[in-house]
N, C-alpha and C positions, 0 to 999 in steps of 0.2 A: 504494500500500500504506500503510494507516494504522498509525501506531505508537501503542501504548498508553502513556498517561502514567502513570508510576509515582510513588507517593507517597514522599516523602523527609522525613527529619527535618531541621529547620533547626538552625543553631548554637544558637539559644535553647533548642530542645528538648533538645539534648545537654547544655547547661549545667544545665538543670533536673534531668535525670537524674543528673548528677554531684553536684549539690547535695543531692539526696535520698540518695545514697550516703554523703555526708559527714555527713548529719544522723542516721544510724542510731543512734548512741549516745543522742542526745536522744530519738528516737522510742521506743527500747527503754525508757528510764526513764519516759516519760510513759505507755507501755502498762502497765508494772508498777504505776504509781500508779493507773491506771484499774482494774486487776484488784483492787487493794487496796480502792479506793473502793466498788466494787459489792458487795464482801463485808463491808465494815466495819459496815454498819447492818442486816445480816440478823439475824432473830430465831433462826433455826436455825444450827447449827454446820456444816452441810453446805455446802461451798464451791460457788459458782456460777462457771462458767468462761465467758469471752466466746466468742461465735460470730462468725466473720468472714464478711462478704459481700464478694465480689469483683465490683465494678461497673466498667463501661466506658462511656465517653461520647466523643462527638466534639466537642460544643460547650458542654456544660453544665459549670459549675464544681462540684467535689466538695463545696463548702460548701453547695450547694443541697440535697443529699441529707441533710446533717447537720441543716439547719434544718427540713426536712420531718419528720424523725423527732423532733427535740427539741421542736418545737411541739406534738407529740402525746404527750409524756411519755417518750420513749425516750432513755436516756443513751447517747451514742456516743463512739467514739474513731476518728479517721481517720488512716490512714497510706498512704503510697504517692504516687500521682499521677505515675506515670511515663508518658512518651510512648513509644508503640510503634506499629508498623505491622502491621496484621492484615488479610488479604485486600485488600491494596493500599489500605487506608484508614488514615489517621493518627488514632489515638485515644488517650485518656488512661485509664489503668487505675489504680484505687485500691481500697483496702480500708477498709471500715467495720466496726468491732467493736461488738457490742452484748451485753448480758447474755443468757445462754441462756434465761432466763425470759421475755425479751421478743422472742426471735428470730422466732416466728411472726407477731406483730403487726408487727414491722419489715419482714418479708418482704412482707406484704400491702400495707403503706404504700408501699414502694419500687416494687412491681409496679404498683400503681394510679397512682403518679405518673409512670410511664413509664421507669423506669431499667432498663437492661439488666443483669440479674444473671446471672453466669456459673455460679453454683452451682445445685445441685438445689433445688427449692422446699422451704421449711420449713413451709408452711401449705397446707392443702387448700382453704380458702375463698378466694374472690376478691371483692374490693371493687368495687362498681360505680362509686363516686366516693370521692374522699378525704373522710374525715370532717372536719367543721369543727374547727379547733384549739380546744380547750376552755379556753384562757387560762392553763393551768398548764404552763409549759415545764419540761423536765427540769432538775433542779438542776445547777449547775456544781459537780461533785464533785471536780474536780482543778484545780490552779492554772492550767494552760495553758488549760482550758476557760473559766475565769473571765476570764483575760486576753484571750482572743479575743472573748468576749462584750462586755467593757467597751470594747475597741478598736472593735468593730463599732458599738456604740451611740455612741461618740464620733464616728465618721466618718459616722454616719447611715445605715449599711447595714442596721441591725436595728431592728425596732420596739421 
């Protein structure tokens, strides 16, 4: 009789989840700064609210989704990255927030790049291939985005 191997979270996974819980005040502050930043330079007075995409992955880093969007001009804010077990598979669940004006474009880009999006689709069009980055990345509108970008360039992880 064969026994099924069940997926389990390691001590490292539990520590990452605890660390995310402890960083919630910082995440909340950076999210509020993101909301303020996407509304600050609008010409109309009607506010734009962020739209959240809930993504899950088994082996890809959440930052890859950020760079896929930011290379094509979409401003993002990432939160989460918890380890969970779903259907006996260990995966990482995280949330990316984008401006509601860019939600359809971001949905098409993430779907074309192969990300598993848990929400309903926000766009009816499907891209056959990812468009070539046009060389104008999204501006670093918040301090934490600027700091992450500079650190990535310093370490050679970003072009």
